[in-house]
C-alpha positions as CSV (number, residue, x, y, z in Angstrom):
1,X,0.6,61.5,53.5
2,X,-1.4,62.9,56.3
3,X,-1.0,66.7,56.6
4,X,-0.3,66.5,60.4
5,X,2.4,63.9,59.8
6,X,3.9,66.0,57.0
7,X,4.2,69.1,59.3
8,X,5.8,67.1,62.0
9,X,8.2,65.6,59.6
10,X,9.3,69.0,58.2
11,X,9.7,70.5,61.7
12,X,12.0,67.7,62.8
13,X,13.9,68.1,59.5
14,X,14.3,72.0,60.0
15,X,15.5,71.6,63.6
16,X,18.1,69.1,62.4
17,X,19.3,71.3,59.6
18,X,19.0,74.8,61.1
19,X,18.7,74.5,64.9
20,X,16.0,75.8,67.0
21,X,14.3,79.1,65.8
22,X,15.0,80.9,69.1
23,X,18.8,80.4,68.8
24,X,18.8,81.8,65.3
25,X,16.9,84.9,66.4
26,X,19.2,85.4,69.4
27,X,22.2,85.2,67.2
28,X,20.9,87.9,64.9
29,X,20.8,90.2,67.9
30,X,24.0,89.2,69.6
31,X,26.2,89.1,66.6
32,X,26.4,92.9,66.0
33,X,26.8,93.4,69.7
34,X,29.7,91.0,69.9
35,X,31.3,92.5,66.8
36,X,30.9,96.0,68.3
37,X,32.5,94.9,71.6
38,X,35.4,93.3,69.8
39,X,36.0,96.5,67.8
40,X,35.7,98.6,71.0
41,X,38.2,96.4,72.8
42,X,40.6,96.7,69.8
43,X,40.2,100.5,69.6
44,X,40.6,100.8,73.4
45,X,43.7,98.7,73.2
46,X,45.1,100.8,70.4
47,X,44.2,104.0,72.4
48,X,46.0,102.6,75.5
49,X,49.0,101.8,73.4
50,X,49.0,105.3,71.9
51,X,48.5,106.9,75.3
52,X,51.3,104.9,76.9
53,X,53.5,106.0,74.0
54,X,52.5,109.7,74.5
55,X,52.8,109.4,78.3
56,X,56.2,107.9,78.2
57,X,57.4,110.3,75.6
58,X,56.0,113.6,77.1
59,X,54.3,113.3,80.5
60,X,56.1,110.5,82.4
61,X,59.1,111.3,84.7
62,X,62.4,111.7,82.9
63,X,63.8,109.0,85.3
64,X,61.4,107.6,87.9
65,X,64.3,106.2,89.9
66,X,66.3,109.5,90.0
67,X,65.2,111.5,93.1
68,X,68.2,113.8,93.1
69,X,67.0,117.3,94.2
70,X,67.4,119.9,91.4
71,X,67.0,123.6,92.4
72,X,64.8,125.5,90.0
73,X,64.1,129.2,90.1
74,X,61.4,131.3,88.5
75,X,62.1,135.0,88.5
76,X,59.5,137.7,88.5
77,X,58.1,138.5,85.1
78,X,59.2,135.3,83.4
79,X,56.8,134.0,80.8
80,X,55.4,130.5,80.6
81,X,57.4,129.9,77.5
82,X,60.6,130.9,79.3
83,X,59.8,128.7,82.3
84,X,59.0,125.7,80.0
85,X,62.3,126.2,78.2
86,X,64.2,126.3,81.4
87,X,62.6,123.1,82.6
88,X,63.6,121.3,79.4
89,X,67.1,122.7,79.6
90,X,67.4,121.4,83.2
91,X,66.3,117.9,82.1
92,X,63.1,117.9,84.1
93,X,60.6,117.5,81.3
94,X,60.6,115.9,77.8
95,X,59.2,118.7,75.8
96,X,58.8,122.4,76.6
97,X,56.0,122.7,74.0
98,X,53.9,120.0,75.6
99,X,54.4,121.6,79.0
100,X,53.3,124.9,77.7
101,X,50.2,123.5,75.9
102,X,49.3,121.4,79.0
103,X,49.5,124.4,81.3
104,X,47.5,126.5,78.9
105,X,44.8,123.8,78.4
106,X,44.6,123.2,82.2
107,X,44.2,126.9,82.9
108,X,47.6,127.1,84.7
109,X,49.3,129.5,82.3
110,X,48.7,132.5,84.5
111,X,49.3,130.7,87.8
112,X,53.0,130.0,87.6
113,X,54.5,131.7,90.6
114,X,57.9,133.1,91.2
115,X,60.1,131.3,93.7
116,X,63.0,128.9,94.4
117,X,61.8,125.3,94.0
118,X,63.3,121.9,94.5
119,X,62.3,119.4,91.8
120,X,63.5,116.1,90.6
121,X,63.7,113.9,87.4
122,X,61.3,111.4,89.1
123,X,58.5,113.9,88.9
124,X,56.0,113.8,86.1
125,X,55.0,116.8,84.0
126,X,51.7,117.2,85.8
127,X,53.4,117.0,89.2
128,X,55.9,119.7,88.2
129,X,53.1,121.9,86.9
130,X,51.1,121.5,90.1
131,X,54.2,122.4,92.2
132,X,54.9,125.5,90.2
133,X,51.4,126.8,90.3
134,X,50.7,126.2,94.0
135,X,53.7,128.4,94.7
136,X,55.2,126.3,97.5
137,X,58.7,127.4,96.6
138,X,60.7,129.8,98.7
139,X,60.4,133.4,97.3
140,X,63.5,134.6,95.4
141,X,62.4,138.2,95.4
142,X,61.2,140.6,98.1
143,X,60.0,144.2,98.2
144,X,61.9,146.9,100.0
145,X,60.6,150.4,100.5
146,X,62.3,153.7,101.1
147,X,59.7,156.2,102.4
148,X,60.1,159.8,101.6
149,X,61.9,161.5,104.4
150,X,63.7,158.4,105.7
151,X,67.4,158.5,106.3
152,X,70.0,156.0,105.4
153,X,69.9,154.7,109.0
154,X,66.2,154.4,108.9
155,X,66.4,152.3,105.7
156,X,69.1,150.1,107.1
157,X,67.2,149.3,110.3
158,X,64.1,148.5,108.2
159,X,66.1,146.0,106.0
160,X,67.3,144.2,109.2
161,X,63.8,144.1,110.7
162,X,62.4,142.6,107.5
163,X,65.1,140.0,107.3
164,X,66.6,141.4,104.1
165,X,69.9,142.0,106.0
166,X,71.3,140.3,109.2
167,X,73.4,143.3,110.1
168,X,73.3,147.0,108.9
169,X,77.0,147.8,109.3
170,X,78.1,146.8,105.8
171,X,75.3,148.8,104.1
172,X,75.9,151.8,106.3
173,X,79.6,151.7,105.5
174,X,78.9,151.7,101.8
175,X,76.6,154.7,102.3
176,X,79.1,156.5,104.4
177,X,82.0,156.3,101.9
178,X,80.1,156.2,98.6
179,X,83.3,155.1,96.9
180,X,81.8,151.9,95.5
181,X,79.4,154.0,93.4
182,X,81.7,156.3,91.5
183,X,80.2,155.1,88.3
184,X,77.1,157.3,89.1
185,X,78.1,160.8,87.9
186,X,76.2,162.5,90.8
187,X,78.0,160.4,93.4
188,X,81.3,161.1,91.7
189,X,80.5,164.8,91.8
190,X,79.9,164.5,95.6
191,X,83.2,162.6,96.1
192,X,85.2,165.2,94.2
193,X,83.3,168.2,95.5
194,X,85.5,168.8,98.5
195,X,83.2,168.0,101.4
196,X,82.5,164.3,101.2
197,X,84.7,163.7,104.2
198,X,82.5,166.0,106.3
199,X,79.3,164.2,105.5
200,X,77.7,161.6,107.7
201,X,76.8,159.5,104.7
202,X,77.8,160.4,101.1
203,X,74.7,158.6,99.7
204,X,72.2,160.4,102.0
205,X,69.7,162.2,99.7
206,X,70.5,160.0,96.7
207,X,68.4,156.9,97.6
208,X,65.2,157.6,95.7
209,X,62.1,156.8,97.8
210,X,60.0,154.1,96.2
211,X,59.2,150.4,96.5
212,X,61.7,148.0,94.9
213,X,61.7,144.3,94.0
214,X,65.1,142.8,94.9
215,X,66.4,139.3,95.0
216,X,66.4,137.7,98.4
217,X,70.1,137.0,98.0
218,X,70.9,140.5,96.9
219,X,74.0,142.1,98.4
220,X,74.0,145.4,100.2
221,X,75.6,147.0,97.1
222,X,73.0,145.5,94.7
223,X,70.2,146.9,96.9
224,X,71.7,150.4,97.0
225,X,72.3,150.4,93.3
226,X,68.6,149.8,92.8
227,X,67.8,153.0,94.6
228,X,70.6,155.0,93.2
229,X,69.6,154.2,89.6
230,X,66.1,155.4,90.3
231,X,67.5,158.8,91.4
232,X,68.7,159.4,87.9
233,X,65.1,158.7,86.6
234,X,63.6,161.0,89.2
235,X,66.0,163.9,88.5
236,X,65.0,164.4,84.9
237,X,66.7,166.5,82.2
238,X,64.0,169.1,82.8
239,X,64.8,169.4,86.5
240,X,68.5,169.5,85.6
241,X,67.9,172.4,83.3
242,X,65.8,174.1,86.0
243,X,68.6,173.7,88.5
244,X,71.0,175.3,86.1
245,X,68.6,178.2,85.6
246,X,68.5,178.8,89.4
247,X,72.3,178.4,89.7
248,X,72.1,175.3,91.9
249,X,73.8,171.9,91.5
250,X,72.0,168.6,91.8
251,X,73.5,168.2,95.3
252,X,72.3,171.5,96.4
253,X,68.8,170.8,95.1
254,X,68.7,167.5,96.9
255,X,70.0,169.1,100.1
256,X,67.3,171.8,100.0
257,X,64.7,169.2,99.1
258,X,65.6,167.1,102.1
259,X,65.0,170.1,104.5
260,X,61.7,170.8,102.8
261,X,60.7,167.1,103.1
262,X,61.4,167.0,106.9
263,X,60.0,170.5,107.7
264,X,56.5,170.3,106.1
265,X,53.7,168.3,104.7
266,X,53.3,168.2,100.9
267,X,50.8,171.1,100.8
268,X,53.4,173.5,102.3
269,X,56.4,172.3,100.4
270,X,56.5,175.2,98.0
271,X,56.0,177.8,100.7
272,X,58.8,176.4,102.9
273,X,61.0,176.4,99.8
274,X,60.2,180.1,99.2
275,X,61.2,180.9,102.8
276,X,64.5,179.1,102.4
277,X,65.2,180.7,99.0
278,X,64.5,184.1,100.5
279,X,66.8,183.5,103.4
280,X,69.6,182.2,101.2
281,X,69.3,185.2,99.0
282,X,69.4,187.5,102.1
283,X,72.5,185.6,103.4
284,X,70.5,184.7,106.5
285,X,71.2,181.4,108.4
286,X,68.5,178.9,107.5
287,X,68.0,177.9,111.2
288,X,66.2,174.7,110.2
289,X,65.3,172.5,113.2
290,X,65.5,169.4,111.1
291,X,69.2,169.8,110.7
292,X,69.6,169.6,114.5
293,X,67.4,166.5,114.5
294,X,69.7,164.9,111.9
295,X,72.7,165.6,114.1
296,X,71.2,164.3,117.4
297,X,69.0,161.6,115.9
298,X,66.0,162.9,118.0
299,X,63.0,164.8,116.8
300,X,62.8,167.4,119.5
301,X,60.4,170.3,118.9
302,X,61.6,172.6,121.7
303,X,65.3,173.0,121.1
304,X,67.6,174.3,123.8
305,X,71.0,176.1,123.7
306,X,73.0,172.9,123.6
307,X,71.0,171.7,120.6
308,X,71.4,175.0,118.8
309,X,75.1,175.2,119.4
310,X,75.9,171.6,118.3
311,X,79.3,171.5,116.5
312,X,78.4,170.0,113.2
313,X,78.6,171.1,109.5
314,X,74.9,170.2,109.3
315,X,74.0,172.8,111.9
316,X,72.2,175.6,110.1
317,X,71.9,177.7,113.3
318,X,75.7,177.9,113.4
319,X,76.7,177.9,109.7
320,X,75.3,180.1,106.9
321,X,73.8,178.5,103.8
322,X,72.8,175.0,103.1
323,X,74.1,172.2,105.3
324,X,77.0,170.1,104.2
325,X,74.6,167.6,102.6
326,X,71.0,166.2,102.6
327,X,69.5,165.2,105.9
328,X,67.1,162.6,104.4
329,X,66.1,161.1,101.1
330,X,63.5,163.5,99.6
331,X,60.5,162.7,97.5
332,X,59.9,163.9,93.9
333,X,57.4,166.5,95.3
334,X,60.1,168.0,97.6
335,X,62.6,168.1,94.7
336,X,60.0,169.8,92.6
337,X,59.3,172.3,95.4
338,X,63.0,173.1,95.8
339,X,63.2,174.1,92.2
340,X,59.8,175.8,92.0
341,X,59.2,177.7,95.2
342,X,55.9,179.5,95.8
343,X,56.1,182.7,93.7
344,X,53.8,184.7,96.0
345,X,55.8,183.9,99.1
346,X,59.0,184.7,97.2
347,X,57.6,188.0,96.0
348,X,56.3,189.0,99.4
349,X,59.6,188.0,101.0
350,X,58.4,185.5,103.7
351,X,61.4,184.7,105.9
352,X,60.0,182.7,108.8
353,X,57.8,179.7,109.6
354,X,57.2,177.7,112.7
355,X,55.1,174.6,113.7
356,X,51.6,175.1,115.1
357,X,50.4,171.9,116.8
358,X,53.1,169.3,116.2
359,X,50.5,166.5,115.8
360,X,48.8,168.3,112.8
361,X,52.0,169.3,111.0
362,X,50.5,172.7,110.2
363,X,52.9,175.7,109.8
364,X,52.6,179.4,110.5
365,X,54.4,181.7,108.1
366,X,55.7,185.2,108.9
367,X,57.4,188.0,107.0
368,X,59.0,189.8,109.9
369,X,60.9,188.7,113.0
370,X,58.5,190.4,115.3
371,X,55.6,188.5,113.8
372,X,57.5,185.2,114.0
373,X,58.4,185.7,117.7
374,X,54.8,186.4,118.5
375,X,53.8,183.1,116.8
376,X,56.6,181.2,118.7
377,X,55.3,182.5,122.0
378,X,51.9,181.2,121.1
379,X,52.9,177.7,119.9
380,X,56.0,176.9,122.0
381,X,54.0,175.5,124.9
382,X,52.5,172.9,122.5
383,X,56.0,171.9,121.4
384,X,57.1,171.3,125.0
385,X,54.0,169.2,125.7
386,X,54.7,167.2,122.6
387,X,58.2,166.5,123.7
388,X,57.1,165.6,127.2
389,X,54.5,163.2,125.9
390,X,57.2,161.3,124.1
391,X,59.6,161.3,127.1
392,X,62.0,163.8,125.5
393,X,63.6,166.4,127.8
C-alpha cells in the first residue's frame, strides 16, 4: 500500500476511535479543574450547612419574631463573664460562653459599658454585643461629691442641681433628725448625748467629704449611708485612740475640725487648731466667726453686734467651749489637725488669729490681745471692702 494512503487511513481510523487530538488534550486540562470545583462546591456547601447550624445554635436571635422589650442593666465593675451569664439567664442569648469568646475575639471585652439597656429576643448576639459596647443605655450610676467644708444644705442643693434629687426636703429632714441612722454607733452617741434636739442637723459633720458612685435610683437614705459609712473609714482606730488621749469624744473632734476647716486653708490647719486648744484650756470663748456664718447662712467678714449676739447654741461669741455641733463636714486633714495641733503654737500659747486679705485666705496669728487688736485695725478695712464687693451689708 502507498505510504501516503496508509497514513491517511490510520488518521481517519484514530479520529473515529479516539476523537480529535485537541479534545483529548483539553480534557486532560479541564478534568482536574472540574473535579476541584466540584469538591470546592461540596466543601462550601458543607461549610454553609455547618455555619447555619452554628449560627442558629449560638449567634441567631432567640426568637426573631419576639420584639418584646426586656430591660437589662450592667452595674459598675461587672465582669464580662457576669454580663454574659446575666444575658443567658434573661433568655437573650443562646450561650454565655460563646458571647464571652466572641467579645474577647472581637476586642469588645473591655468595652462593655455600665448602663440600663432595652434589649429584645429578636436581637442577634452580635447586635446585643454592639449595643452594650457603644454604651447607648441610660446610666444606672452617677457620681456625687461632698467637698470638704460643705454643709448638709450645700450638699442637698448640689444633688438637686445635678438631677440626683428633685427636692431636698426629704434628705434635709433625714439629716436633721438622724433617727434613721441609729445603727451607726457615732450617730447613736449623738442622739443619746443630750443635745441632738439643739442641733440644726444631727448628721452635720458626719458626711465624709469624697466622691461617691451611687445608683441613679438611689433614695435619699441610701445616698446618706454611703457618706456615713465612709466616716467610719476616715476616723480610724488610731484617731480614736488619739481622741481618748486628748480627752475628746469623736463628736468633739469633728466639731473642732469643722471650725478649723472653715477658718483656714490646709497649711494653717494645725496652727488654728493650736489656738482653739489654747483657748479651750484657758476657758476662753472661741469667738469663731464661722459659727456665726453657720447661724446666718452668710459668709460675712465684718461682723456687727447683731451678728455677735445671735441667740444660738452655735454662737461661740456667746457660749463658752465648742459649739453644740459641727458647722460643716470636715476633711481628713482638718480632723488630723484637730487631734494634732501645732506644738510650737501650743507651747508659745497663741490665742488669737484673724484674716488678712479675705481673697488670699492668709491668717495673722497673735499671742496677746493687744497684738490681735492692732492686726484687726490693719485688716478690718479689707474685710469691709470684701463684704461690699459681694453686696453684703
